[in-house]
C-alpha positions in Angstrom: -0.3 0.1 0.1 0.9 3.4 -0.1 0.3 6.4 1.6 -3.2 7.7 1.4 -4.4 4.3 -0.5 -7.1 2.1 1.2 -8.5 -1.7 0.7 -11.9 -3.1 1.7 -11.6 -5.8 4.7 -12.2 -9.3 3.6 -12.4 -10.5 7.3 -14.1 -9.6 10.4 -11.3 -9.9 12.7 -8.1 -8.6 11.2 -4.5 -7.9 12.9 -1.9 -5.4 12.1 1.6 -6.4 13.4 3.9 -3.6 12.9 7.7 -4.6 13.0 11.2 -2.4 12.5 14.6 -3.1 13.2 14.3 -1.8 17.0 11.4 -2.6 19.6 8.7 -0.6 19.2 5.5 0.6 21.4 2.5 0.1 19.4 -1.1 1.3 20.1 -4.5 1.2 19.1 -6.8 4.2 19.7 -10.7 3.7 19.2 -12.4 7.3 17.5 -15.5 8.9 17.2 -16.8 10.8 14.1 -15.1 14.0 15.4 -11.6 11.9 15.5 -11.2 11.7 19.2 -11.3 9.1 22.2 -14.5 8.9 24.0 -12.1 8.7 26.9 -8.9 7.7 28.2 -10.0 3.9 27.8 -10.5 3.8 24.0 -6.3 4.1 24.3 -5.1 0.4 24.0 -1.7 -0.4 24.5 0.7 -2.3 26.8 -0.7 -0.7 30.3 -4.6 -1.0 28.8 -4.4 -4.0 26.3 -8.3 -4.6 25.3 -10.9 -2.8 25.3 -14.4 -2.8 23.1 -13.4 -4.8 19.8 -10.1 -3.8 20.0 -7.1 -5.8 21.9 -3.1 -5.1 21.9 -0.3 -8.3 21.7 3.4 -7.5 23.0 5.6 -9.2 21.1 7.8 -9.5 23.8 10.8 -7.6 22.0 11.5 -11.0 19.6 8.2 -10.5 17.6 6.2 -7.8 16.6 3.8 -5.7 18.6 0.0 -6.6 17.2 -3.3 -4.6 17.5 -6.3 -6.7 16.7 -9.8 -5.6 15.5 -12.6 -7.3 15.8 -15.3 -5.1 13.7 -18.3 -7.1 15.0 -17.6 -5.8 18.5 -16.6 -2.5 17.6 -19.2 -0.1 19.5 -21.2 1.5 16.6 -20.4 5.1 17.9 -16.7 4.0 16.5 -16.0 5.2 13.2 -12.1 4.7 13.3 -9.4 2.6 15.2 -5.8 3.8 14.5 -2.8 1.8 15.2 0.4 3.7 16.0 4.0 3.0 16.9 6.6 4.9 18.6 10.7 3.7 19.1 10.8 2.5 22.5 13.9 4.1 23.1 13.3 7.1 24.8 13.9 10.1 21.8 14.7 8.0 18.8 13.5 9.0 15.6 12.5 6.5 12.8 15.3 8.0 10.6 16.9 4.5 9.3 14.4 2.4 10.7 11.2 2.6 8.9 8.7 0.3 10.1 6.2 -2.4 8.2 2.8 -2.8 9.0 1.1 -6.1 7.8 -2.3 -6.3 7.9 -3.6 -9.9 8.6 -6.8 -12.2 8.7 -6.6 -13.1 12.5 -8.3 -16.2 12.2 -6.3 -17.5 9.5 -3.2 -15.5 9.5 -3.6 -14.5 5.9 -2.0 -11.5 4.7 -4.2 -9.4 3.3 -1.5 -6.0 2.7 1.6 -4.3 3.9 2.9 -1.0 4.4 6.2 0.7 4.7 5.7 4.7 5.0 8.5 6.2 2.7 11.0 8.6 3.8 11.0 9.3 7.3 13.3 11.7 9.2 12.9 13.1 12.6 9.5 11.5 13.3 9.4 9.6 16.8 6.1 8.6 16.5 3.5 7.6 13.6 0.1 7.0 12.9 0.6 3.8 10.4 -2.5 2.6 9.5 -6.4 2.8 10.3 -9.0 0.3 10.3 -12.6 2.4 9.4 -16.2 2.2 8.9 -17.6 3.7 5.7 -21.1 3.0 4.6 -21.5 0.0 6.7 -18.3 -1.9 5.6 -15.3 -1.7 7.1 -11.7 -0.8 5.3 -8.1 0.0 6.2 -6.1 3.0 4.6 -2.2 3.2 5.0 -1.4 6.6 6.8 1.9 7.0 7.6 1.3 10.9 9.3 4.6 11.4 11.7 4.9 13.4 14.7 8.3 14.4 16.0 6.9 14.9 20.0 6.7 11.0 20.4 3.3 9.1 21.3 2.1 11.8 23.6 1.9 14.0 20.2 -0.3 11.6 19.0 -2.5 10.9 22.2 -3.2 14.5 22.8 -4.0 15.0 19.0 -6.7 12.4 19.5 -8.2 13.4 22.9 -6.4 11.4 25.5 -5.1 12.9 28.7 -1.4 13.4 29.1 -0.4 14.3 32.4 3.1 16.6 31.9 5.0 18.5 34.7 4.1 22.2 34.9 6.6 24.3 33.9 6.9 27.8 35.8 5.2 30.2 33.8 7.6 33.2 32.4 6.7 36.7 33.7 4.8 38.6 30.9 4.4 42.0 30.8 0.6 43.0 30.4 -0.3 44.2 26.6 -1.1 47.6 26.0 -5.2 48.1 25.4 -6.0 48.1 21.9 -8.2 50.5 20.2 -11.6 49.3 19.1 -11.5 48.4 15.7 -14.0 49.6 13.2 -17.5 47.5 13.0 -17.7 46.6 9.2 -13.7 45.5 9.6 -13.5 43.9 12.9 -11.4 40.9 12.8 -12.4 38.0 15.1 -9.0 37.3 16.3 -7.5 39.5 19.0 -4.2 40.8 18.2 -1.0 38.5 19.8 -0.1 39.1 23.4 2.7 41.7 24.1 5.7 39.0 25.7 8.4 41.8 26.0 9.6 43.2 29.3 7.8 46.4 29.9 10.0 49.5 29.1 10.2 52.9 30.8 7.5 54.8 29.4 9.3 57.6 26.1 8.5 61.5 25.9 5.6 61.8 23.2 6.6 61.3 19.7 5.7 63.4 17.0 2.7 61.3 14.7 4.2 59.3 12.4 3.1 58.4 9.0 1.0 55.6 8.5 2.5 52.2 7.6 2.6 51.5 3.7 0.0 48.1 3.4 1.6 44.9 2.5 1.8 44.1 -1.3 -1.4 43.3 -2.4 -3.1 44.3 1.1 -6.9 45.0 0.1 -10.4 44.3 0.6 -12.7 43.9 -2.3 -16.2 42.0 -2.5 -17.9 39.5 -5.2 -20.0 42.7 -6.9 -18.2 42.0 -9.8 -17.6 38.6 -10.3 -14.3 36.2 -10.0 -11.8 37.8 -8.4 -7.8 37.1 -8.9 -6.5 37.7 -5.7 -2.5 38.7 -5.4 -0.4 38.1 -2.0 -2.1 39.4 1.1 -5.1 40.8 -0.9 -8.9 39.9 1.0 -11.9 39.0 -0.6 -15.1 39.6 1.2 -17.4 37.0 0.2 -20.5 39.3 0.2 -22.2 40.4 -3.1 -24.4 43.4 -3.1 -24.1 43.8 0.6 -25.3 40.3 1.5 -23.5 37.0 1.9 -24.1 34.6 -1.0 -22.6 31.4 -0.1 -23.5 28.7 2.5 -20.9 25.7 1.3 -17.8 26.4 -0.5 -14.8 24.2 -1.9 -11.6 24.9 -1.7 -9.6 23.3 -4.7 -5.6 22.9 -4.6 -3.6 22.2 -7.4 0.0 21.7 -8.7 2.4 20.2 -11.1 5.6 19.0 -11.2 8.4 21.6 -11.9 10.7 19.6 -13.9 10.1 16.7 -16.7 7.1 15.1 -15.3 8.7 14.1 -12.1 5.7 12.9 -9.8 5.3 15.2 -6.7 3.4 14.1 -3.6 1.8 17.0 -2.0 -0.9 17.0 0.6 -3.7 19.7 1.0 -5.1 20.4 4.5 -7.2 23.1 6.4 -6.4 23.8 10.4 -9.7 25.3 11.9 -9.0 27.8 14.9 -11.4 29.3 17.7 -11.3 32.9 18.3 -8.4 33.0 20.7 -6.4 31.1 17.9 -6.8 28.2 19.7 -6.4 25.1 17.6 -10.0 23.1 17.1 -9.1 20.5 14.5 -7.3 19.5 11.0 -8.8 17.8 8.4 -6.2 15.9 5.8 -5.7 12.9 3.9 -5.3 10.8 7.1 -8.7 12.4 8.6 -10.9 12.9 5.7 -13.7 15.1 7.8 -14.0 17.0 10.9 -16.2 18.9 13.0 -19.4 16.7 12.3 -18.8 16.4 8.5 -18.9 20.2 7.9 -15.2 20.0 6.9 -14.7 17.4 4.1 -11.3 16.4 2.5 -11.3 14.8 -1.0 -8.4 12.1 -0.4 -5.1 12.1 -1.1 -3.5 12.7 -4.8 0.1 11.0 -4.9 1.5 12.5 -8.0 0.0 16.1 -9.1 -0.2 15.2 -12.6 -3.2 15.8 -14.5 -5.4 19.2 -14.9 -7.6 20.6 -12.7 -7.5 20.7 -8.9 -5.5 17.9 -7.3 -7.3 17.8 -4.0 -10.5 20.0 -2.9 -11.6 20.7 1.1 -15.5 21.3 1.4 -16.5 23.5 3.9 -20.0 24.0 4.7 -19.8 27.7 6.6 -23.4 27.2 7.6 -23.0 24.2 9.7 -19.8 25.4 11.5 -19.4 25.2 15.0 -19.7 29.0 16.1 -16.5 28.4 18.1 -14.5 28.0 15.2 -13.4 31.2 13.8 -10.8 30.8 11.1 -9.8 27.9 8.6 -6.2 28.0 7.3 -5.6 25.9 3.9 -2.3 24.5 3.7 -0.3 22.3 1.3 2.9 20.2 2.5 5.3 18.0 0.9 5.1 15.0 3.3 8.1 13.2 1.0 10.5 16.4 1.5 10.3 17.7 -1.8 10.7 21.3 -1.9 8.2 24.1 -3.5 11.2 25.0 -6.0 10.3 21.5 -7.6 6.5 22.4 -8.2 5.2 24.7 -10.9 1.6 26.4 -11.0 0.3 25.9 -7.8 -2.9 27.8 -6.7 -5.9 27.7 -4.5 -9.4 28.6 -6.0 -12.7 29.2 -3.8 -16.1 27.8 -5.7 -19.7 28.1 -5.0 -20.3 24.3 -4.3 -23.5 24.7 -5.1 -23.1 26.1 -8.5 -19.6 25.1 -9.5 -19.0 29.1 -10.1 -15.4 29.9 -9.6 -15.2 32.9 -7.1 -11.9 33.5 -6.0 -8.4 32.1 -7.2 -4.8 32.7 -5.9 -1.5 31.6 -8.1 1.4 31.2 -6.0 3.9 33.0 -8.4 7.1 32.5 -5.9 8.5 29.7 -4.3 10.6 29.1 -1.5 13.1 25.5 -1.0 10.6 24.7 1.8 7.8 21.9 2.2 5.0 23.8 3.6 3.1 26.8 2.4 0.2 28.7 3.8 -2.2 29.4 1.1 -5.4 31.0 2.2 -7.3 31.9 5.2 -11.1 32.1 5.8 -12.0 34.5 8.6 -15.7 35.0 10.3 -15.9 38.3 10.9 -17.8 39.8 14.0 -20.9 40.7 11.1 -21.2 37.1 10.5 -19.7 37.2 7.1 -16.5 35.3 5.9 -13.6 36.8 4.1 -10.9 34.8 2.1 -7.1 36.3 2.4 -4.4 34.9 0.0 -1.3 34.5 1.8 1.5 32.2 0.1 3.7 32.2 3.1 6.4 29.1 3.3 6.8 26.9 6.1 9.6 24.3 6.8 7.2 21.4 7.5 6.2 18.2 6.0 3.2 17.4 7.7 0.2 19.4 8.8 0.7 19.3 12.4 3.9 21.4 11.9 1.6 24.1 10.1 -0.7 24.5 13.5 1.4 27.2 15.1 2.6 29.2 12.3 -0.5 29.5 10.9 -2.3 30.5 14.4 0.1 33.5 14.2 -0.7 34.3 10.6 -4.3 34.6 11.5 
C-alpha cells in the first residue's frame, strides 16, 4: 500500500503487526466521528491491552507488537481505529528504521496488505494505518502520518489526557489596550499577546505616517464576479451587501516543475477558535472534521493532470460557532521542496453552482516543504473573508503548520 490508499476488509477480525529493526511501542485508539476518543479507556496499549473490539498483543521484543480489531464487536459510536507506533528508546526517531505494518486475517493469518511509510526523518511516532467504517463496510487505509513529539503528541491529538509536569510561567508584561476596530472590518481574532518586558515610558513622539500596506493588501467583494487575488489581498464573500454562500469548496492544484517528475503534496485545512486556539485539522488521514462540516477529497500522489488535485469542502452554515478561522495549507510529506513545484494555486468555488469565485496563483517559491495558501476568517458581522497568503514554512506535515498558521491569523 502507499500513503492514503485503502482496501476493503475481507475478514471480520484483522490484526495489524508493526515491525522494525528496533523494538517498538504499538497502540490502538478508538475514535468517534469527530476524530477523538470517548475517554482514556479507548487508548489501547501495553498498560491497557483491551477495549471494546480492540486488543493489544506484545511481541516481547522478539516478535512484532500487534493490534487486533474485531469489527463485529466495535461499538457503533466508533468509526475508526488508528494503529500507532513509536520506538521504545526515548527520543529515538524513525530515521533509517522505517517500520512495516502487515495487515492479516486474525483467524487464518492470511496477509491482506503491507505498508512501509516512505522517507521518514525526525518523526518519533507515527499513525501507521487505520481501520475504519464507511457506509456500513470496513476498510483499512495506509496513513504514515509522523509526529516529532512521540506517542504523547499522538495521544493528545486524539483527545487522550497526557499529564506533563507544569513548567514555571515566565513573567509577561500586560498588553497595552488596543483601540476598538471599525465595526465593518472587525476581525474575530485578538492581536497576539505582548511578551516583551515593559520598558520605561518615553516622551511623546510626533505622529508617524501610517505604515505602507503589504503588497496586494486591501479588501474587495464579489460584486463584479470572479476575483483574482494577489498575496495578502482579501475578498469578502459578499455580493450586493449580502453573504452569497453557505457551502464552498477550496480547490488546490499543482504540477511537477521538471520533466514530469511526480510530486506528492498534501492539502489540509486547520480550524481555529477565536483566541487562535487549534480546534481540529482535516487532511488525507482525517477526511472529515467538525461533524462533517469540513470534508477532504482524499490524497493525490502525483500532481499530474489538469484541474484541482485535492479539494476541501466547507459547509459554512454548519461550522460550530467556536470556529472563527480556517487556514488552508499544502505540505510535501516526501520532502520535495516547492522549488520543484509549478503552477501551484488555490481557488474558492461555490459548491452548489460550481462557479469559481476567487483564485490565487502562487507566483514565487521557496525551498521549503510547507506553504500556507489562504485563510477564511469569520467577521463579527457573520460574513466570511478569504485572504491570499502564500507564506512558506519548514514542515512536511499539517501538524507542523498549526503554530505558524495560528500566528498568521
